[in-house]
C-alpha positions in Angstrom: -0.3 -0.3 0.2 1.6 3.7 -0.7 1.6 6.5 1.1 -1.1 8.4 -0.4 -3.7 5.1 0.1 -2.5 4.9 3.3 -3.0 8.1 4.5 -6.6 8.4 3.1 -7.9 5.0 5.1 -6.5 6.8 8.1 -8.5 9.9 7.4 -11.5 8.2 6.7 -11.0 5.9 10.2 -10.8 8.7 12.5 -13.6 10.9 10.5 -15.9 8.6 11.9 -14.1 8.3 14.4 -14.4 12.0 15.1 -18.1 11.9 14.4 -18.8 9.1 16.8 -17.4 10.8 19.5 -19.4 14.4 18.7 -22.7 12.1 18.8 -21.4 10.6 22.0 -21.2 14.0 23.3 -24.7 14.8 22.3 -26.4 11.4 23.6 -25.0 12.4 27.3 -26.0 15.9 26.5 -29.5 14.0 26.2 -29.1 12.2 29.1 -28.5 14.6 31.4 -31.7 17.1 30.9 -33.5 13.5 30.9 -32.0 13.4 34.6 -29.4 11.1 34.5 -27.0 10.8 37.5 -23.5 12.9 37.5 -22.2 10.5 38.2 -22.8 8.2 35.8 -22.1 10.6 33.2 -18.5 10.7 34.7 -18.0 6.7 34.5 -19.4 6.6 30.9 -17.1 9.3 29.7 -13.7 7.7 31.4 -15.3 4.2 30.3 -15.4 5.0 26.8 -12.5 6.6 26.3 -10.3 4.4 28.2 -11.8 1.2 25.9 -11.0 3.2 22.6 -7.8 3.3 23.7 -7.5 -0.6 24.7 -8.8 -1.7 21.3 -6.4 0.8 19.2 -3.8 -1.0 21.4 -4.9 -4.8 21.0 -5.6 -3.7 17.7 -2.1 -2.1 17.5 -0.1 -5.4 19.0 2.8 -6.2 17.5 6.2 -8.4 18.1 8.4 -6.7 15.0 11.4 -4.5 16.1 10.7 -2.2 13.9 6.9 -1.4 14.5 7.4 -1.7 18.0 10.0 1.0 18.0 9.5 3.3 15.5 6.2 2.0 14.0 7.6 0.9 11.1 8.8 4.3 9.8 5.6 4.8 8.0 3.6 7.5 10.0 2.4 10.1 7.5 3.2 13.8 8.5 0.0 15.1 9.3 -0.9 12.3 11.8 2.8 12.0 13.0 1.7 15.9 14.2 -1.0 14.9 15.4 0.6 11.7 17.3 3.4 14.3 18.9 1.1 17.6 19.6 -0.9 14.5 21.8 2.2 13.4 23.2 3.5 16.8 23.9 0.2 18.1 25.1 0.7 16.8 28.5 -1.1 17.2 31.8 1.1 19.9 32.4 -0.3 21.7 29.2 -3.8 20.3 29.8 -4.5 20.3 33.3 -1.7 22.8 34.8 -0.9 25.4 32.0 -4.0 27.8 32.4 -3.8 27.2 36.0 -0.2 28.7 35.9 -1.3 31.8 34.0 -4.5 32.5 36.3 -2.0 32.8 39.5 1.3 34.3 38.0 -0.5 36.0 35.6 1.8 37.3 32.5 4.8 35.8 34.5 2.8 32.4 33.2 3.4 33.1 29.7 7.0 32.1 30.1 5.9 28.4 29.1 4.2 29.0 26.1 7.2 30.8 24.6 9.5 28.6 25.3 7.6 25.4 24.4 6.9 27.1 21.0 10.3 28.4 21.0 11.4 24.9 21.4 9.6 23.3 18.4 11.7 25.9 16.2 14.4 24.5 17.2 13.6 20.7 16.6 12.8 21.9 13.1 15.8 23.7 12.8 18.5 21.8 14.3 17.6 18.8 15.2 14.9 16.5 14.0 15.7 16.1 10.5 19.5 14.7 11.1 17.9 12.7 13.7 15.6 11.1 11.1 18.8 10.8 8.8 20.7 8.5 11.1 18.0 6.3 11.3 18.2 5.2 14.5 16.2 3.8 17.1 16.7 5.9 20.0 18.3 9.0 21.4 21.3 7.0 23.4 21.7 5.1 19.7 22.2 8.5 17.9 25.0 9.9 20.7 26.5 6.3 20.1 26.4 6.3 16.6 28.0 10.5 16.2 30.4 9.3 19.2 32.1 6.1 18.5 34.8 6.4 20.1 36.3 3.4 21.5 34.1 0.4 22.3 31.9 1.2 20.4 30.2 4.8 21.7 29.3 2.5 24.6 30.2 4.9 26.9 28.5 7.7 25.5 26.0 5.4 24.5 25.1 4.7 28.7 25.6 8.0 29.5 22.5 8.6 27.2 20.5 6.0 28.8 20.6 7.4 32.2 19.8 11.0 31.4 17.2 9.6 28.7 16.1 7.4 31.9 16.2 10.1 34.6 14.6 13.1 32.4 11.7 10.5 31.4 11.0 9.3 34.9 10.9 12.7 36.4 8.4 13.8 33.7 6.0 11.0 33.8 5.9 10.9 37.3 3.8 14.5 36.7 1.5 12.5 33.9 0.4 9.7 36.7 -0.2 12.7 39.0 -2.4 13.7 36.4 -4.0 11.0 35.6 -4.6 10.2 39.7 -6.1 13.6 40.2 -8.7 12.6 37.1 -9.6 9.7 38.5 -9.9 10.5 42.2 -12.4 13.3 41.3 -14.7 11.7 38.6 -14.6 8.1 40.3 -14.5 8.8 43.9 -11.6 6.4 44.6 -8.8 7.5 46.6 -5.9 9.4 45.1 -3.3 6.5 45.3 -6.2 4.0 43.9 -6.9 6.4 41.0 -3.3 6.3 40.2 -3.0 2.8 39.9 -6.3 2.4 38.0 -5.1 4.6 35.1 -2.2 2.9 35.2 -3.7 0.0 33.7 -4.4 2.1 30.7 -1.3 3.6 29.6 0.1 0.0 29.8 -2.7 -1.3 27.7 -1.4 0.6 24.9 2.5 0.7 25.2 2.4 -2.8 26.6 1.1 -4.6 23.6 1.8 -2.5 20.6 5.0 -0.5 21.7 5.2 2.5 19.4 2.8 1.4 16.6 -0.1 1.4 18.9 1.0 4.5 20.9 1.1 6.4 17.9 -2.6 5.6 16.8 -4.0 5.9 20.1 -2.1 9.2 20.3 -4.1 10.6 17.2 -7.5 9.8 18.6 -6.5 10.8 21.9 -5.5 14.1 20.2 -9.0 14.9 18.7 -10.7 14.2 22.2 -7.8 17.0 24.0 -8.9 19.3 21.1 -12.3 19.1 21.8 -12.5 19.0 25.6 -10.1 22.0 25.4 -12.3 24.0 23.1 -16.0 23.2 23.8 -15.8 24.7 27.6 -13.9 27.6 26.6 -16.0 29.0 23.8 -19.2 28.1 25.7 -17.3 30.6 28.5 -16.5 33.3 25.8 -19.6 33.6 24.6 -21.5 33.7 28.0 -19.1 36.3 29.1 -19.0 38.2 25.8 -21.3 37.5 23.5 -18.6 36.7 21.2 -17.9 32.4 20.5 -14.2 33.5 19.4 -12.2 33.2 22.9 -8.9 34.4 21.1 -10.7 37.8 20.4 -13.3 37.9 23.0 -11.1 37.6 26.3 -9.1 41.2 25.6 -12.3 42.8 26.9 -12.6 40.6 30.1 -8.8 41.9 30.6 -9.7 45.4 30.6 -12.9 44.6 33.5 -10.4 42.4 35.7 -7.8 44.8 35.9 -11.2 47.0 37.5 -12.3 44.3 39.5 -8.1 44.0 40.9 -7.9 47.5 41.8 -10.9 47.9 44.0 -10.1 44.6 46.0 -6.9 46.3 46.8 -8.5 49.4 48.3 -11.6 47.2 49.9 -11.3 47.4 53.8 -12.2 43.6 54.4 -9.6 42.3 51.9 -7.2 44.7 53.8 -8.1 43.4 57.1 -7.5 39.6 55.4 -4.0 40.2 54.2 -3.5 42.4 57.5 -4.2 38.5 59.3 -2.0 36.5 57.0 1.0 39.1 57.2 1.3 38.8 60.8 0.9 35.2 60.3 3.3 35.4 58.4 5.6 37.6 60.8 5.2 34.7 63.5 6.9 32.5 61.4 9.3 34.4 60.8 10.0 35.1 64.1 10.2 31.5 64.8 13.0 30.8 62.4 15.1 33.2 63.8 15.1 31.7 67.0 15.4 28.1 66.2 16.3 25.4 67.3 14.9 27.1 70.8 11.4 28.2 69.1 11.3 24.6 68.2 12.1 23.1 71.2 9.1 25.6 72.8 6.5 25.0 70.8 7.3 21.0 71.8 6.6 21.5 75.3 3.8 24.4 74.7 1.8 20.9 72.5 2.7 18.6 75.7 1.5 20.7 78.1 -1.6 21.7 76.5 -2.3 18.2 75.7 -1.8 17.3 79.3 -3.6 19.7 80.9 -6.8 19.1 78.6 -6.8 15.1 79.7 -6.3 16.8 83.4 -9.1 18.7 82.8 -11.1 16.1 81.3 -12.1 18.2 78.8 -13.9 16.7 75.9 -12.9 14.2 73.6 -12.5 16.0 70.6 -10.3 18.9 72.0 -7.9 16.2 73.1 -8.1 14.8 70.0 -7.2 17.9 68.2 -4.4 18.7 70.6 -3.1 15.1 70.1 -3.1 15.5 66.2 -1.2 18.7 66.6 1.5 17.5 68.8 1.8 14.3 67.1 2.3 16.3 63.6 4.4 18.3 65.0 8.0 18.6 63.4 10.2 15.9 64.9 13.8 18.1 64.3 14.3 21.8 63.7 15.7 21.1 60.7 11.7 19.5 59.4 10.5 22.8 61.4 12.7 25.1 59.4 11.2 23.8 56.2 8.2 23.6 57.1 7.6 26.9 58.7 9.4 28.7 56.2 6.8 26.7 53.5 4.0 28.1 56.0 5.7 31.7 56.2 5.7 31.8 52.0 2.2 30.7 51.7 1.0 33.3 54.2 3.3 35.7 52.9 1.6 35.1 49.0 -1.9 35.2 50.4 -1.0 39.1 52.4 0.4 40.1 48.9 -1.6 42.5 46.8 -3.5 40.8 43.8 -1.3 40.0 41.0 -2.6 41.9 37.7 -3.6 39.6 35.1 -1.8 42.0 32.5 1.1 43.6 34.4 4.5 42.4 33.2 6.7 41.0 36.3 5.0 43.2 39.0 6.7 43.6 41.9 7.2 46.2 45.2 9.8 47.5 43.1 12.7 47.7 40.5 14.8 45.4 42.3 11.5 42.5 42.5 10.3 43.1 39.1 13.8 42.4 37.6 13.9 39.6 39.6 10.9 38.2 37.9 12.0 39.3 34.2 15.1 37.4 34.6 13.4 33.8 35.6 10.8 34.7 33.3 13.6 35.3 30.5 15.3 31.8 32.3 12.6 30.1 32.5 11.4 30.5 28.7 15.2 29.6 27.5 15.3 26.2 29.8 11.6 25.4 28.2 13.3 26.1 24.6 16.4 24.3 24.8 14.9 21.4 26.9 12.3 20.6 24.0 14.7 20.4 21.6 16.6 17.7 23.4 13.3 15.6 25.3 13.8 12.0 24.5 10.4 11.1 23.8 9.4 14.1 21.6 12.8 13.6 19.4 11.8 9.5 19.2 8.8 10.3 17.7 10.4 11.5 14.4 12.2 8.3 13.9 8.3 6.9 12.9 7.9 9.1 9.7 8.6 7.7 6.4 11.4 10.0 5.1 13.4 13.5 6.2 11.0 15.6 4.0 8.1 14.1 5.9 9.7 14.8 9.2 9.9 18.6 8.3 6.4 17.8 7.3 5.8 16.4 10.2 7.3 19.2 12.8 4.8 22.1 10.9 1.8 19.9 11.5 2.7 19.1 14.9 3.8 23.4 15.7 -0.2 23.8 13.9 -1.8 21.2 16.5 -0.2 22.8 19.6 -1.1 25.9 18.4 -4.7 25.3 18.4 -3.8 25.0 22.3 -1.8 27.1 22.9 -3.4 30.3 21.9 -6.3 29.4 23.6 -4.9 28.4 27.2 -4.6 32.5 27.7 -8.0 32.8 27.2 -9.4 30.1 29.6 -7.2 31.5 32.2 -8.7 34.7 32.1 -12.2 33.7 31.9 -11.9 31.6 34.8 -10.6 34.4 37.0 -13.2 36.6 35.7 -15.9 34.0 37.0 -14.0 33.7 39.9 -14.5 37.1 41.0 -17.9 38.1 39.9 -19.4 34.8 41.0 -17.0 33.7 44.2 -15.7 36.8 45.9 -17.9 38.5 47.6 -20.5 35.2 48.0 -21.7 34.2 51.3 -19.3 32.1 53.2 -22.2 29.5 54.7 -23.2 28.9 50.8 -20.4 28.0 49.2 -20.6 26.4 45.7 -21.2 22.9 45.3 -17.3 22.4 43.2 -15.6 23.8 46.6 -16.2 20.9 49.0 -15.6 18.4 46.0 -12.5 19.9 45.0 -11.5 19.7 48.4 -12.4 16.6 49.5 -9.7 15.0 46.8 -6.3 15.1 48.9 -7.1 15.9 52.7 -3.6 16.1 53.3 -2.7 18.8 50.9 -6.4 20.1 49.6 -6.7 21.1 46.1 -9.1 24.2 47.2 -9.1 25.9 50.4 -11.4 29.1 51.8 -11.2 30.1 55.4 -13.1 33.2 56.7 -10.1 34.6 58.4 -11.8 37.8 59.5 -15.1 36.0 60.3 -17.5 38.4 58.8 -19.3 35.7 56.7 -18.4 37.0 53.2 -15.7 35.2 51.0 -12.9 37.4 50.3 -10.0 36.6 47.4 -7.5 36.8 49.9 -9.2 33.6 51.9 -9.2 31.8 48.6 -6.2 29.0 48.2 -6.5 27.5 44.9 -4.0 25.1 43.6 -3.0 25.6 39.9 -3.7 22.1 38.8 -7.7 22.2 39.0 -8.3 25.2 37.1 -9.5 23.6 33.9 -10.3 20.6 35.3 -12.8 22.3 37.6 -13.7 25.2 34.7 -17.5 23.6 34.1 -18.2 23.8 37.6 -16.9 27.0 38.5 -18.9 28.6 35.3 -22.0 26.5 35.9 -22.0 24.7 32.8 -23.6 20.9 32.3 -22.1 18.5 34.0 -21.9 16.6 30.2 -19.1 19.7 29.9 -17.1 18.2 33.1 -16.9 14.9 32.0 -15.8 16.0 28.6 -12.8 18.1 30.0 -12.1 14.9 31.9 -11.4 13.1 29.9 -9.5 15.5 27.5 -7.1 15.5 30.3 -6.8 11.8 30.7 -5.8 11.6 27.3 -3.2 14.3 27.6 -1.7 12.5 30.5 -2.3 9.4 29.2 -0.9 10.1 25.9 2.8 11.5 27.1 2.8 8.8 30.3 2.8 6.1 27.0 5.1 8.0 25.0 7.4 8.2 28.0 7.0 5.1 29.3 8.0 3.3 26.0 11.3 5.7 25.8 12.4 4.5 29.1 12.0 0.8 28.5 13.2 1.2 25.1 16.4 3.0 26.4 17.1 0.1 28.5 16.3 -2.8 26.3 17.9 -1.9 23.3 20.6 0.5 24.1 21.7 -1.9 27.5 20.3 -5.2 27.1 20.5 -5.5 23.2 23.8 -3.1 22.4 25.8 -3.8 25.3 24.6 -7.4 27.1 23.2 -9.4 24.5 23.8 -8.3 20.7 22.7 -11.4 19.7 19.5 -11.3 21.1 16.4 -12.9 18.8 13.6 -9.9 17.8 10.9 -11.9 19.8 13.1 -12.0 23.1 14.6 -7.9 22.8 10.3 -7.1 22.6 9.4 -9.4 25.8 12.0 -7.7 27.8 11.4 -3.8 26.8 7.5 -5.0 27.9 9.2 -6.0 31.3 10.8 -3.0 31.6 8.3 -0.6 31.1 5.9 -2.5 33.3 8.4 -2.2 36.0 9.2 1.3 35.3 5.2 2.0 35.3 4.8 1.0 38.3 7.8 2.9 40.5 6.3 6.0 38.7 3.3 4.9 40.3 4.6 4.6 43.4 6.6 7.7 43.2 3.3 9.8 42.3 1.7 8.2 45.1 3.4 10.1 47.2 2.8 13.0 45.8 6.6 14.9 45.6 5.3 18.2 43.8 2.6 20.2 41.6 2.9 18.8 38.3 4.2 22.0 36.2 7.2 22.2 38.6 8.1 18.8 38.2 7.6 19.0 34.2 9.9 22.2 34.6 12.5 20.4 36.4 12.6 17.6 33.5 13.0 19.9 30.9 15.8 21.8 32.4 17.8 18.8 33.2 16.9 17.7 29.7 18.4 21.0 28.1 21.7 20.5 30.6 22.2 16.9 30.2 21.3 16.2 25.9 21.3 19.6 24.3 24.7 20.5 24.1 25.7 16.8 22.7 22.7 16.8 19.8 23.4 20.2 19.3 27.2 20.3 18.8 26.7 16.6 17.5 25.1 17.8 14.5 26.9 21.3 13.8 30.6 20.7 14.7 32.5 18.5 13.2 35.5 18.4 15.8 32.8 17.2 18.8 34.4 13.6 20.1 33.2 11.1 22.5 35.6 12.5 25.1 34.1 16.3 25.1 30.3 14.4 24.7 31.0 12.9 28.0 32.4 15.6 29.5 29.2 18.3 28.4 26.7 15.5 29.5 28.6 14.7 33.0 29.1 18.7 33.4 25.7 19.6 32.5 24.0 17.2 34.8 26.1 18.3 37.8 25.6 21.5 37.3 21.6 20.9 37.0 21.0 18.9 39.8 23.7 20.1 42.2 22.0 23.5 42.2 18.2 22.1 42.1 19.5 20.6 45.5 21.3 23.2 47.2 18.3 26.0 45.9 14.9 24.0 46.2 13.2 23.9 49.9 11.7 20.6 49.1 15.1 19.2 48.3 16.6 20.2 51.6 18.6 23.3 49.6 17.7 27.3 50.8 15.9 30.1 48.7 19.2 32.2 49.8 21.6 30.0 47.9 20.2 30.9 44.7 23.0 32.7 41.6 21.3 35.6 40.7 18.3 34.6 42.7 17.4 32.5 39.6 14.8 29.9 41.1 15.7 26.1 41.1 13.5 25.1 37.7 15.7 27.1 35.9 18.7 25.3 37.1 19.0 24.6 32.6 20.3 28.4 32.7 23.3 27.1 34.6 23.6 24.1 33.2 23.8 24.5 29.3 26.9 26.4 29.2 28.6 23.9 32.3 27.6 21.6 29.3 28.6 23.6 26.4 32.1 24.5 27.5 33.1 21.3 28.9 32.3 19.7 25.5 34.0 22.1 23.5 37.2 22.2 25.7 37.7 18.5 26.3 37.0 18.2 22.8 39.6 20.4 21.2 42.0 19.1 24.2 41.3 14.8 22.8 41.9 14.0 19.2 39.8 14.8 16.5 36.8 12.3 15.5 38.1 9.5 12.8 37.5 9.9 9.1 34.3 7.4 9.4 32.7 9.9 11.7 33.2 12.8 9.8 32.0 11.0 6.5 28.9 10.3 8.5 28.2 14.0 9.5 28.8 15.2 6.0 25.9 12.9 4.6 23.1 13.9 7.3 24.1 17.5 6.6 24.0 17.1 2.7 20.2 19.0 1.3 
């Protein structure tokens, strides 16, 4: 079958699929109006979409190496663009990106700018040349480009280690998103929801590898697009009577700016912020007096519990005091970390409203400059990290030719653009809804969505509203929303029909599953192909190679699910950390490997090690959750942007060591001439 007839057949299949899904939405909308319980609508969405993905995975099952690793290198550019877009639009993009813009305002645009710019680098500097090499994995490319002694295995091994670490960090964030969605829409515990979602991930990647994942991701992109656009179009029509959100939300920004000015001058808002400021000052005093303050607080908690027991107070009071004592920091070091987090949280509530459209807002010029520098640093790390992400670059091995690869990058950018130009509109329209419907409402009559989302994770509530000044009215400073719920809760916040909530949940699940599939396959393929086949057992049969890859995929999935169940951090921060690591570790070796002939295997190893070490050490020394201190930051650059130091370190190490050691051999230079030829 030629490429054109294959592409026409795929177009026909996915057109029928899209029409069927739209009919499914219409049926559920009718059933909701007829009184179907909301829980059943949520179950039907999740069940129907997972069955579709599983069905595609089952029909695409394979044990052929080429099909399992690179989908037979016959995916048309248009469909590879859709699949790559689905692979790219992860839980971070679908669930958290609009939340970041909601909370950070203009500063959140660093993610959109960085990620979009990264695809320009992929198109110009990376993807076509990787496709010419014709390998299966990124470590495979590094070994072919930097052969040296032992057939390139030293560089290959470093590439495997980098690929696994970057992809594992990224996939934990996706599985966290899966748990968030399944727990909300099935009612199961968060940890249970993670492992339920994991079953859907494994069906596709386990049975058919890249072939199954590719055709599943095309189906998932269609759901992602509908799930993101329909609620935003509905919101835009509701608030502006203009169904084109990209054109409508400008007028809403002007209204939000006016509301924010009024809130900053409101006496009740000022009173609430003063309470939070007093709490932050109390934590500052405790931190200043450590370790004496820790010991004093522990003794006070013990005495309070003993006094309650001695005076025969109520069981409720005694249990509350007992819980307070049990949750009290066990060491002064733990107290310092927890109190700094609490101080930062209270200071955030005490601060004036961040204007949605103001770039780099700060209390003075220095604070504004720090925000600007972090904006640029984050965009830089996301851009270079995008150009070095193994699971994205591997997708460009699946096209039939180099020309198709270039077209595929164009289609990827186009399909991502459809979502990205909508994200700011969603953040603005949801903020307008919060300002006009929740702020100023009766504290005793909160909307139902508040209690729903607050109950998902009792240890770390996604929504918190506390009547700090006891006036019975909700103030803006009293509202704490986790950015990870903004998109998922949008239909409920805006009062849209519940079938839209189910659609958004299905879209978020598709985004998380599509990326998790690609990441887990990247991890297992790097271990099975580059370690087991290339280094341990070169004579392994094709069936054995695929079997080993599937077993390793299962192990990686279970480890990632367990790590995600520990809730190591918010989705956007985990993903940003993965990008910094990718930029620092792999970008110098990939780009200089294509464009600088003098780069050799010793330089590549030095660059990978130096970039990785600089990035990770900076994160460890500056991230409070990892035992670091904010005071240790260089030029006030946040830990997630550690790549701004890691990339130069990697580049300098690669160049210096390459110049101090022998040049690559003639065979490597001839290979470079071949891949750079028009």
